[in-house]
DRENVEX-168820 format. One record per residue (C-alpha): y, z, x. Coordinates in steps of 0.2 Angstrom, whole numbers, plus 5000, padded with zeros to 4 digits. Layout:
BEGIN
YZX...
END
This chain:
BEGIN
552047824830552847894844552448094849551248204859549548204856548648294846547448434853545948444847546148624841547348514828546848564810547048374807545948314821544248254816542948294826541648194819542648024820542948074839541048064840540747914833542147814842541447884858539647824850540647644847541247624863539447664872538747534861540147394864539947454881537947414883538047284873539247194887537947224901536447164891537447014887537846994903536047024912535446884898536546764902536146784922534246764917534646614907535446554920534146584934532946504922533846374921534446344940533046434947533146544960533046444976533446274968532346134971531546224985531046374972529046364972527946374957527646554956529546614956530046484944530146574927530146434913528946294919529446124913527946024906527445884915528245714916527745574905527445474919526545584926525345614911525145454910524345434928522345434928521445574939520145544954519945374964520745204962519545074955518545014973518645164982517245184992516345324983515945514994514545584983513045674988511745544999509945585004509545645021507945585032506545695037507145725053508845775047508345915037508046085043506546095032505445985021504546045005503445934995503345974976501645924968501745824953501045894936499445854931499645844912500845794900501745934891502045824877500445754873499145834886498445674894498145664911499545614923499345464931500045454950501845364948502645394966503745524976505645554970506945634984508045774982509145844993509646014993510946105003510546305007511246445017510446615020511246745019512646825028512147005032512247135047510747145058510647305070509747295087509147455098509147415116508247505128509147475145508047505161509047585175508547615192509247725204509347715222508647825236509847815249511547815241510947895224511747755213510947705196510947525193510547445174510747275168512147215157511747185139511847005135512946945121513747105119515547165128515747345138515747485125515647375113514547415096514747245089513847075098515046955104514746825088514946985075516746985082516846815084516546785065517646935060519046855069518646685063518746725045520146865045521346785056521046565055520146565034521246705025519846815021520447025022519547125037518947245021518147105013517147055029516847255033516047235016515047105020514647165036514247345029515247425042516947535042518347435041518947535056517747495066518347285065519947355068519747435084518647275090519947165085521147245096520247245109519947055107521947035109521947135123520847015130521546835125523446885127523346775144522646635133524346665122525446645138524646485141524946405126526546455126526846355141525946185135526946205119528546175130527946025137527545945121528545785119528545825098528345995092528846095075529446255071529746345055529846535050529246645036529546825030528046955035528147145033527547265044527347445040528347435025529747355032530247175033530147055045529746865050528346775056528746615066527846465068527746335081526646205082526046035090524545925082523346005098524446195096524646325085525746475093526446615080527746755084527746925070529447005072530447115065532046995067532446825062533646805076533746665087532846775100531346745095531346535095531946565112530846675120529446535114530646365119531246445135532446425147533646265144533146175158531246205152531846125134531145945134530345825120530945835101530845995091530945975072531746115060532446145044534246165051534246345054535346395067534146505076533546345085535146285090534946335108533546205109534546105121533045945120533245815104533145925085532645835071533345885054531845885041532345745030531145835016532545985013533945865016533245755001533045894988534945934994535345784989534345794972535345954970536845854969536345794953535345934946536846054948538145924940537045844926539145784918539745694934539245514934539445484954538445614957536845564948537245384957537345454974535745564971534845404963535145274979534945414993533645514989532345364989533045305006532645475014530645475004530445305012530845355030529745495028528345345023528545245034527445305051526145265036526545115029526945015046525544955053526044945071527444985083528244845082528444835064528845015063530345005075531144845064531044925048531845105052533245015062533344935044533145095034534545185043535745055042535445085023535445265025537245255036538045135021537645255010538445375022539945305026540145265006541845345000541345474987542445604978541645734972541545894984539545894983539245724991540645735004539645885009537745785011538745655021539745765032538245845035537545665041539045615047539445765058537645785064537145615065536245655085534945765074534645645060533845495067532645535081531145455069531845275073531245285091529245265085528045335075527645465086529245565078529145605061530645625050530245795042529445955045527945965034526746005047527546155049527546195032525746165033525246265046526146435039525646415020524046515027524946635032525946635016524446675005523946825019525646875015525246904997523346954998523647095014525547145011525847115030525347235045525147405045525647425063526647365077524947345087524447255071525647145072525247115091523447055087523846965072525146845083523646835096522146825088523046685077523746585090522146555099521146535083522346415075522446315090520646315092520146255077521146095079520246045093518346095087517346115074516246245079517746405081516546525079515046455093516646415106517346585105515646675106515246585120516946635127516346815124514646795134515346715148516646865149515146975148514646895165516246855172517347005169518846935179518446745170520046655167520046625148521146515147520546375158518746415152519346375134520846255134520746185153520246005156518546035158518446185145517546205129519046145119520346025131521745935121520745775117521245615126521745535109522945635100523145625083524645585073526145715077526645725059
END
């Protein structure tokens, strides 16, 4: 029917029908929106937001363990040497106690005869609590010049209300072991602001140590780098980590720009050695050798089959290629000597290249193959020796405590707190790699600063004759 539309004042126009139609249209629109939202949630649950790299905490629906994993028995393999409790000798124990044998049998009341002694080793601990010292400091006045002199308080920095050992313990707990400053403040029954001020002052004293460790990192033949998120004052940012077997360097910034990597790696003439990264473009300014992480590449290869379940070609490629990358990452630990490693690495590289150069029709496979062909100069440095790993697991593992700290503390609250964190984490995590007594080493360093305010802290800690120098026989780089 044609003609002009009827006005709402037309007596034949039904207002109730118009209102119903409006409700129908609104419900249809809402139904469409909810279906789209459900479809997105189902896709996210099936595909996972970050593919194979999705952490377990981000998975909406967690699948049960595969049958082969459930079939494996836990614990050590048969024949494995045990690590159970062992009885210590008397000269190894801090205290030796003796409990007399009971005199009568509790069951029948008969007198007991001597049956020997049984030793039991028990580990105990003293309660960690704050102790408060009141120190009377004698003063002397020179009658000639009128100057007043007093002795320095041993074990306490100038203008500090906390002993060096308490400061060292707080810094180690908070920046090396992941405790919150609030929890440490409750443990010592101190104000949180007091400890925050102590940590800021400590970071100011150790800033030159951070610079010395950066210089040593640049000279390392094998190094690792990675980054993760970190919030500051409610704003998103990043923490960068740069690692070797003996050095840990952290940089907390509000950007993920390659300028941060350049700040640590230095100018091109300083670029030496092999840098392990996860293909992030921010490290492309490095002019030395770059080794891409095979763990990330292996996940990409596995995703080819997961994202194309109906493609036999993708399934065959993932089944053939991913095990080769896994074998490359295990090769350093399975080969006993350097000669056998070099031979096995050369053979494995040939097998990887054969798989990469094999004709493929699926675009996902071609993408992986093109990456290995076009970036071949960043794929095979691990074949030069066992000291160069094929993965970036060192950086991944060493950033994990920071990720846990981020989940607990939600980041830093100020730019100064950000700077304090990066300095103290750098110094303390490097110290933890070189000595088992981090608190003792840090306390002795602070005591030395009390005696000599002009002390070269970097040399005292990490110099050739320092408290924690680089070991002469470095551990495996991976």
